[in-house]
N, C-alpha and C positions, 0 to 999 in steps of 0.2 A: 343049699347049698349057697353058701359065702363068697361072691366075685374078686379078685383079686384088682388091684387098684389100677383106677383108669389111668394113670401114666402106663404101666406094661401093656394093656390093651391092647391101649393106641401105636405101640410100639409092634405087636404083634400083627395090629392092621397093617402098619404100613414095612412091617421089614419078611412076613410072613408069606404074602403076595409076592415081589422080588425074589427072595429065595428059589421058588417055585420059579419061575419063568429063566432065572439063569440056568439051573438045574435042568431042565425042559433043555435048554440051549443047546447044555455041553452033552445034555443024551441023546439030543435026534438029529443032532448037523452033520454030523458024520453021515449020517444015508443019504444028501441030497447035495451030491457030489458034481461040482459043476463042468458043462461038457469044456475037455480043451477048442481050444481052436481052432481053426483050420490047421493040415499042416503048410500048405503053401504060403502060408502069412507068418511064417514062423520062421527063423533065424535059422542057421546051420552053426552048429557048436562045435570044435574042433581042438582037442587035446594035441598044444604043443611043448617035445619037452625041448628045454638048452642044452648045452653044453657043460654046465654043470649041476644037470639032472632033475633039474626045479620045470615043473610044468605049468605048463601056461596055456588058459582059455581064453581060442578064439572066436571072435564070433564073425560071421560072414553076412553080410547081408547085401541084396541087390540096390542101386542105385535109386525106384520107387520106397522101399524099406527105409531110408533113411533118410530119405524126403516126408514121409510123412511121420516121422519121430524127428522131425524139423533139422536135420542135419543139411544143409547145403553142399553140395556137391561141385566141387572146383571142377570148370572144365577140360579135356584135355585138349595141348597144344596140336597145332595139326604139323608143325614145323619137324625135322628131324629129331629123328633119335634123341638122346640125351652118349655121349662118348665113355662108351664101357672104360673104367680100371683106375 
């Protein structure tokens, strides 16, 4: 039996393992699903509808969750409440 040229054998030696590895990852990656984080750490997501019918998603977080995200919360003033109107 006559062997193929050396360049073809080198390409097969390089590309077949790569294609095999990527195929394996594509077929078996869905079997191992990551665990969702605990529900206490997740922010609450609400959907509000505006007056023009558009929907807006509002994410509610606690002050501790906001600080963990790197957002500094302003301190509440201790004075009188702002006048309404």
